[in-house]
Each structure stands twice: as structure tokens, then as C-alpha cells.
N, C-alpha and C positions, 0 to 999 in steps of 0.2 A: 838599466836597464838599453834598451839599444833601441832608434829609428831603423825598423826596416823593413821593404819592398818585397816584397817574394809573390812569381811571379811562371804562370805554374802550375794551376791543380788537376791534377788527374788521381792516380792512385794514392804515389808516393806523395807527394809535394800540397794535396788540401790537407793529410792525419798531421805530417812536418807542418807548413804553417800552423794548423792550430794548436800542434803541442808549444810550437812559439810565443803562440797568447798566455799561451796558460801557464809562461816558467814566465809571462811579465811583461813581455816585450808589445812593441808598439808597432806591426804591422802595417800595412796596405796590402793591398790584396788583389794584381785581374789576373784571368785567363782569358783564354780565348769564349769557353761558356759560361755564361753571370752565372746559371745555375750550381755552377761547380763549385762555386767560391758560398752557396747557403750558411749550412753549416759552420764554414771558418766565419763569419761573419757574422752571424747568433751569438758565437765565441768570447765577439770580440773585436775583433780584426774589420776595420775600414776598406771597402770598398774604390776603386781605384778601375776609374771608365779607359786607362790607357795605360803600357807600360812604364808610358813619360812618365805618365801621371803615378801611380807605382814609387818611384823614381824619386821622385820630389823632394829635398828636404830630407832625404833617409841619410843611415852610419851606412847599411848595409845592401844590399844588392842582390839580393836572389833567384836563379833560373834556377825551375825543374820542368823542362821542356824534352821532347822525341828526340832530337838527332841537333848533328852540327849546325843542320841550313834554317832549322829553328834560336834556336839559340844566335845565332851570328844575325840573324833576323833583327832577336832583340834589341843585346850588346851592340848592335857594331851605328847604331842611330843612339842610342844612350850616351858612343863613349863618346863622340863629333858632340853631340849636344854639354859635356863635362867640359868641366875647365876645369884645372891639378890643384891641385892646393892643398894645405889642409882641411880644407870643408867636401872634396870629393869625397863620393861615399868606394865605402868597399865592395869590389865588385867580384862573387861570388858563385858559378856556376855549379850548379848539381849535378845536370845534367850524365849524360852519357856520348859525349862526342869522341873521335878522333885526338889524339894526341894536336896531331897536329898543329887542324884550327885552335886549339886551345893554347898552340905556343903564339901562334898570332895573334887573336886577341887578350893573347898577355903583353905582347911589342908594342898591340895599339895601345895599349894601358900605358904601356911604361910611357913613349911617348908622348900620353899627355901628362905624364908625371899620375896615374892613375893605379890604384893595384889590379887586378886582380886574375882572383885564384879558380885554381880547376880541385874543385873539392866531390869527384861521387865518394856512391853509398856504396854500402852493399844489406844487407835484410829485408829486404820486399815487404809488401805491404804490413806487414807481419811486425818486424824489427821500427818502421817507417810508423805504428800510431801508437806503438811501446815505447817509444822511443829510444830506443836500442839501436839505432845505427852502428855499423864499421860504417867512416870515417876518412875518408884515407883525398890528399890533400897537398898540390902540389902551388908550387910560385912561392914569392916571398914572407918572410921569417916573420920581417914582424908587425906582414899584416895579415899571416897565420895564427901570433900570438895577439891582434888586437879581434878580432872576429870568435878565435875559440870560446868566448862564453857567451856568446852562439848556437856554435855549434852543439856545448853538451846538453840544449834542452833539445835537444835530434839525436845525437847517438852517447852511446860512452866506452867504443873502442877510436878514437880521435887522435890520428896519426897523419905528422910532414912530411913526408915521401924524397920531402925534393923540391925543384927547381917547377916553372910553372910547363905542365904538360905530363911529366909525373904522376898525378892523381889518376884519369888518365893511361897512364901506359898501366899500373898499380888495377885498374880498378877492369879491364881487360885482358890482366891474367882471372883475377877470384873468377870473371867471365868463363875460363873456359874452360877452369875447376868444376863448378860447380855446374853448368850445360854437362860432364862430362859424368860426373859422379851423376845426375838426371838421366845422362843412357841407361850406364851399369850400374843403378839402383832396376832400372826399366825390364832390363834381362835379366836381368837376377829374377823377378819379377816373375816375367816366360819361361823361362827354363821352367821355377821351382810350380810354378802352377799347371805348368798343361802334368809333369812326370808325374803331377797328383797332390801334391801340398798345401795346405790354403795358406795365402797370402797374406793372411795378417802371421801369418809362425812365419811365413820366411818377413820380413820387416822384423815383429819383436827378434830374432835368432842372431841377425844384421844388428840391427840397433846393440844390442848387444851382447860386443866383438868389439876388432880394429877395424870393420869393415860400417860401426857408427860412425853416420853424420848428419848434418840439419837438414840436407835436403825431403831427407825421414822423419825426420825429425816436426818439421815448418810443412809438411804435404804428402806423413798419413793419408790423412780421412780422402785425399782427392784423388792417393794415387788405388786405394778400396773400395773407395764409393764412386769412380767413371765422374766428379766433377770437378768439374774441371772452373771456377770464375776466371779473371784476371787477375794474380798476384799480381802478379810479371809476365805478360804477354811475353807467348812466344814468336812476334814476328820482332817486338823490341832483343830478345835471346836474339837472333841473326845476324839483327843489326846489330853488336856487342857483338859476336863473332867475324860478323865480318872487318874489325878495323882493329879486334886480333892479329886475322888476316894480314890484313895489311900494313900491323904492322912487325911483322915476321918476314917478307916480302923485301923492308926498307932495314930491316934489321941482316940480317940469312939468317934467321932461325927457323926450320922444322918444327913440323906443328901438326903433325899427321894424325892422331888424335881428335885433333879443335879441327881441320875441314871433314873426318867423317860426319861429328858430331853437327856437323856445317851442314850437312847436306841430311839429317835427319829430318835437323829444323825447315830445311828448305820444304823437303816432301810435308813433312803438317803444311803448312803455310799451301805448300798449290791442291792438299785434301781442303781445307778452307777451315783450318780452322789454328787461325796466324792470329786471333783474338784470343784465343787462348790461353789460362797460365800455362805454362810451358811446362811442365810435370805434366804435359797429353802430349808430349812428348811420348810414352807409353805406350799409348795409342797404332800409333808410330813401330815400335815394335808390336805389338799385341798384332799387326795384322799383316808384319814378315815372316810371324811366328802362326801363326794363324789359330791366336787363341787367347781368347780377352779373359782376363782375372781378375775381372770384376768378381767380390766374393755377395755371394746369395745372401 
């Protein structure tokens, strides 16, 4: 059992913290809204009134926050207040943020003798609830080994991908593939439906062949029923794509498909759907094709 501080209880963070409690860990939680902690506290976690209180006396401190500024706002003060040495917690950021920020946080920690891992995840709200996330971890290998039992309560594919920032680089790669896959499925649905083929049959055939993918598996109902409650918000996926494009500029890599799907997400957000699930990208392709694929 580890003593864990968990900060950030949104769509992903709340079920992740709940899985840590269910695995027998001693978990203290903090989030901007107290109500978001109700379920996990009822399951056995302890509420902390601040991030500092959640981190106090913990072996591992985990953040699951929207973007780089929020992570810096939490980890900066925590690192400043933490004395290095054997009793220092290992800090683990499981948010999706800039690799440059992840490296800077790791450097700040190293200067004090504190390990900081970047460990973003893939699998969405479904994987967070089921404890089947894919976790890609950058940072010190010994710190990764120490935290691995904690990761095992959260995910099934747990991979140390390299030094600080490498986890965030791999997450950017992941978000490219997911976004372009959503676009591809949406284009296929609009083309097939406007040509007279039932949308559910289009998805059946795609999922039975080489085009099969997790997006169809996990978001089939959303596509067919045009119901887009946020498993992963469109505006956050747009933020992740911006990180990927920032990396592309830094490493002089061309990402033409990523740039294109980013513009579709920007249009979706501009039309008031930034808080819908990222699968709502379908509605932008429908608008462009003047055809709605909703199942009767």
C-alpha cells in the first residue's frame, strides 16, 4: 500500500482516484470543486482542503489537470516546499501537457533531489473507470519502478518510454492518431449515409476489417445516437493537438493531417461544442457535407 496524494478529480481523475482506493492505497484527494470528490471520498479517500494538504506525508503525489499552467501552479509551490532525500514524495503528472514544461518540472525536482515523472494516459473515460488505461511514462527509471504498483491500479499497458518529457511526446503522438481516426470515421459515416447506406452498417463493416479501430469500439453509440457527453472534451483534444504541432515546429517535422484536423476541432469549438466529447467532430463533417447521419 502506498500513501498517495491525488489532485484533480475531473472526468478522468475521479475514477482513477477511485481505482487507487479500491486497490487498497491510502489516498488523499483535492480538487477545485469539493463536490467532484464526493464519490471517491464515500469510497474511502480522505478529502484535503488544499493541494499542499493532499501532498503532505505522501509517498506519491499525482496530478490530473487540464493543461500546463494548472500543473505548474500546483507542482511549482509543492516542489518549492519539499525537502529532498529519502522521505521526499515522487511527483507524477498524469495530465497531458507540453513536453517542455514536463522537462522543466523534472529539472526543478532534480535540483532538489526530488523525482518527477510525466505519465500521461490514453483510454478515455472508459479506460479510467475500468482501470485499463495505457500509461506512457517519462523520467527516472528507478522512480518509475517504485511507482509501478500504483500505475498497475490504473492501467494495463504501462511503459517507461524514456527520460523526462518522453511520456508527453508519446502522448502527443497518441492524440494525433486518435484525432485523425475520429476524422476518418466521421468522413466515412457522412459519405456512406449520404449515399444511402445505414450508418450502423457502415460501422459494422469498418469494424470487421482492416479499418477496425478503438474509436468505433468506444464511440459507436455516440456516433449513431448523436449523443456527445464528454468522455474527453473536444477543447482538450484541440489543446493536445496544439502541443503536437508545437513539437513538430521544434523538431522540424511536417504534420499536415494533424494541422487539418486541428482546424476542424477549432471550428467545432467556435460553434459552441468545445465541451462536447471529441467524437462530436462528426457534426462538423456533417455540416460541411450538408447531411446528418443520425440513426432513425
